[in-house]
C-alpha positions as CSV (number, residue, x, y, z in Angstrom):
1,M,0.2,0.1,-0.1
2,F,1.7,3.1,-0.9
3,G,0.1,6.8,-0.5
4,S,-1.7,9.3,-2.4
5,W,-2.3,12.8,-3.4
6,S,-5.9,12.6,-2.6
7,N,-4.5,12.9,1.1
8,A,-3.0,16.1,0.4
9,G,-5.9,18.3,1.8
10,L,-5.7,16.2,5.2
11,I,-2.2,17.8,5.6
12,D,-3.8,21.4,5.7
13,Q,-5.9,20.7,8.7
14,I,-3.0,19.1,10.9
15,I,-2.4,21.7,13.6
16,V,0.7,20.9,15.8
17,R,0.6,21.1,19.5
18,D,-2.3,22.5,19.6
19,P,-4.2,21.7,22.9
20,S,-7.8,21.4,22.0
21,N,-8.2,17.7,21.9
22,F,-6.0,16.9,25.3
23,N,-7.1,14.4,27.5
24,W,-5.6,13.0,30.5
25,T,-4.5,9.8,28.9
26,T,-1.6,11.5,28.3
27,I,-0.7,11.3,31.6
28,F,-1.5,8.2,32.1
29,F,0.8,6.9,29.4
30,L,3.7,8.8,30.9
31,A,3.4,7.7,34.3
32,I,3.4,3.8,32.6
33,V,6.8,4.8,30.4
34,V,8.4,6.3,33.8
35,F,7.5,3.1,36.1
36,I,9.2,1.0,33.3
37,Y,12.5,3.1,33.0
38,W,12.4,3.3,36.5
39,D,12.1,-0.1,37.3
40,L,14.4,-1.3,34.9
41,Y,17.0,1.1,36.2
42,R,16.9,-0.2,39.8
43,K,16.9,-3.5,38.6
44,K,20.0,-2.7,36.4
45,E,18.7,-3.9,33.3
46,Y,21.0,-1.6,31.3
47,K,21.2,-3.2,28.0
48,M,17.3,-2.8,27.8
49,L,17.2,0.4,29.0
50,V,20.1,1.1,26.0
51,A,17.5,-0.9,23.8
52,G,14.7,1.8,24.5
53,I,16.5,4.9,24.4
54,S,18.3,4.0,21.2
55,L,15.4,3.2,19.5
56,Y,13.7,6.3,21.2
57,A,16.7,8.4,19.8
58,V,16.7,7.4,16.2
59,H,12.7,8.0,16.5
60,W,13.2,11.3,17.3
61,F,15.6,12.3,14.5
62,Y,13.4,11.0,11.8
63,E,10.3,12.9,13.1
64,I,12.3,16.4,12.9
65,M,13.5,15.2,9.5
66,N,10.3,14.3,8.5
67,A,9.0,17.8,9.7
68,V,11.5,19.5,8.0
69,I,10.6,17.7,5.1
70,A,6.9,18.9,5.6
71,K,8.3,22.3,5.7
72,T,10.4,22.6,2.7
73,T,8.0,20.2,0.1
74,G,4.9,21.3,1.5
75,Y,4.4,17.6,2.3
76,P,5.6,15.4,5.1
77,L,6.4,11.5,4.4
78,W,3.8,10.9,7.0
79,A,1.6,12.7,9.1
80,V,-1.4,11.8,11.8
81,T,-4.8,13.8,12.0
82,N,-5.8,15.9,15.0
83,D,-8.7,13.9,15.6
84,S,-6.8,10.8,16.0
85,T,-4.8,11.9,19.2
86,S,-4.5,14.1,22.5
87,F,-1.7,15.9,21.0
88,I,0.7,16.4,18.2
89,L,4.2,16.8,18.9
90,L,5.5,16.9,15.5
91,I,3.4,16.5,12.1
92,G,4.1,12.8,12.3
93,V,4.3,12.0,15.3
94,S,1.3,12.2,18.6
95,V,2.2,11.7,21.8
96,E,0.8,8.1,22.0
97,L,2.9,7.1,19.0
98,S,5.8,9.0,21.1
99,F,5.3,6.6,24.0
100,M,4.9,3.6,22.1
101,F,8.4,4.3,20.3
102,S,9.8,5.1,23.8
103,I,9.5,1.1,24.8
104,A,9.6,-0.5,21.6
105,G,13.0,-0.7,21.5
106,M,13.1,-2.7,24.7
107,V,10.3,-5.0,23.1
108,A,12.5,-5.8,20.1
109,W,15.3,-6.5,22.9
110,R,13.2,-8.9,25.1
111,M,12.3,-11.0,21.9
112,L,16.2,-11.9,21.6
113,P,16.8,-15.5,22.6
114,L,19.3,-15.7,25.6
115,D,22.2,-16.6,23.5
116,R,22.5,-13.7,21.1
117,T,24.8,-15.3,18.8
118,K,22.9,-18.1,17.3
119,K,22.0,-18.4,14.2
120,I,18.6,-19.5,12.2
121,L,19.6,-20.6,8.6
122,G,22.4,-18.7,8.3
123,L,20.9,-15.4,9.7
124,S,22.0,-14.0,13.3
125,V,18.9,-13.8,15.3
126,K,19.4,-10.2,15.6
127,W,18.9,-9.7,12.1
128,W,15.7,-12.1,12.3
129,T,14.4,-9.5,15.2
130,V,15.1,-6.4,13.2
131,I,13.5,-8.2,9.7
132,S,10.5,-9.3,11.9
133,M,9.9,-6.3,14.1
134,S,10.1,-4.2,11.3
135,L,7.6,-6.3,8.8
136,L,5.2,-5.9,11.8
137,F,5.3,-2.3,12.1
138,S,5.2,-1.7,8.8
139,V,1.5,-3.9,8.4
140,I,0.7,-2.3,11.7
141,E,1.3,1.4,9.7
142,I,-0.8,-0.1,6.9
143,F,-3.8,-0.7,9.0
144,L,-3.5,3.0,10.6
145,Y,-3.3,4.6,7.2
146,W,-6.6,2.5,6.5
147,T,-8.2,3.9,9.3
148,G,-7.4,7.4,7.8
149,K,-5.8,8.7,10.8
150,F,-2.6,8.1,9.5
151,V,-1.6,9.7,6.1
152,W,0.7,9.1,3.5
153,V,0.6,11.6,0.6
154,Y,3.5,10.8,-1.8
155,P,2.5,8.1,-4.0
156,W,6.5,6.8,-4.0
157,W,5.9,6.1,-0.4
158,G,4.1,3.0,1.7
159,A,4.5,0.2,3.4
160,I,7.9,-1.0,1.6
161,P,9.8,2.2,1.7
162,V,9.1,2.8,5.2
163,C,9.8,-0.7,6.5
164,I,13.3,-0.4,4.8
165,T,14.7,3.0,5.1
166,T,12.6,3.8,8.7
167,Y,11.8,0.6,10.8
168,V,14.9,-1.3,10.0
169,P,17.3,1.6,11.1
170,F,15.0,1.5,14.1
171,F,15.6,-2.0,15.1
172,I,19.2,-2.0,14.0
173,A,19.4,0.3,17.1
174,A,17.5,-1.3,19.2
175,V,19.0,-4.9,18.9
176,F,22.8,-3.8,18.1
177,V,23.9,-0.8,20.2
178,P,22.8,-2.4,23.8
179,D,25.9,-5.4,22.9
180,A,28.3,-2.7,21.2
181,K,31.4,-1.6,23.5
182,P,30.2,1.2,26.2
183,K,32.7,3.8,24.4
184,F,30.3,3.5,21.5
185,Q,27.1,3.6,23.3
186,K,27.8,6.9,24.9
187,I,29.2,8.1,21.7
188,F,26.4,7.1,19.7
189,L,23.5,8.4,22.3
190,S,25.1,11.3,23.5
191,S,25.9,13.0,20.1
192,L,22.1,11.6,18.7
193,I,20.4,12.8,21.9
194,G,22.2,16.5,21.8
195,L,21.8,16.5,17.9
196,N,18.1,16.0,18.5
197,I,17.5,18.7,21.5
198,L,19.7,21.2,19.5
199,L,17.8,20.8,16.5
200,L,14.1,21.2,18.3
201,A,15.6,23.8,20.1
202,I,16.6,25.9,16.9
203,L,13.9,24.7,14.6
204,I,10.3,24.9,17.0
205,P,11.1,28.5,18.0
206,L,11.7,29.5,14.2
207,G,8.6,27.7,13.3
208,V,10.3,25.2,10.5
209,I,8.8,22.2,12.6
């Protein structure tokens, strides 16, 4: 399934960071995410935390770039509608989606077997996890697009491109970074998180995203 120019009119109706639809479910989801992270920290499950933070950092970089594309070309690669969420953070991500992505990397990491060096049909279980999770999320995105609450405009953008160019990098970060050397982890996370914060601090006040 791919996007359609017939959806272009929906983009004009999106109002980013409009509190009109805000409801208290957002606070409930926030509490759950905070509990999950704090519980893992207390249990010293640091690799699980790294998995979650790694995917989340990549997710935010993609969302920022999607918002920049929307500003420069007129349309984002993906967008969420105002009536589908209690709050839109950037044109392509609602607060609910953002909370989901904050724990998606942990889900992928938990799916790995204890022996992460194991291979199936010559392919490591890590790559099987990356592929299976990417396909799963792409199928879910097809459903979201079908509901009309998630919008694709460009005819060349859809489930296949999003699987390869978006979800595969997401889950590569989630399943490979936690086992990387601590020095690489620190450089990767500090650099990407710092870049995201810098871009948000500059582009939001300028009205770019």
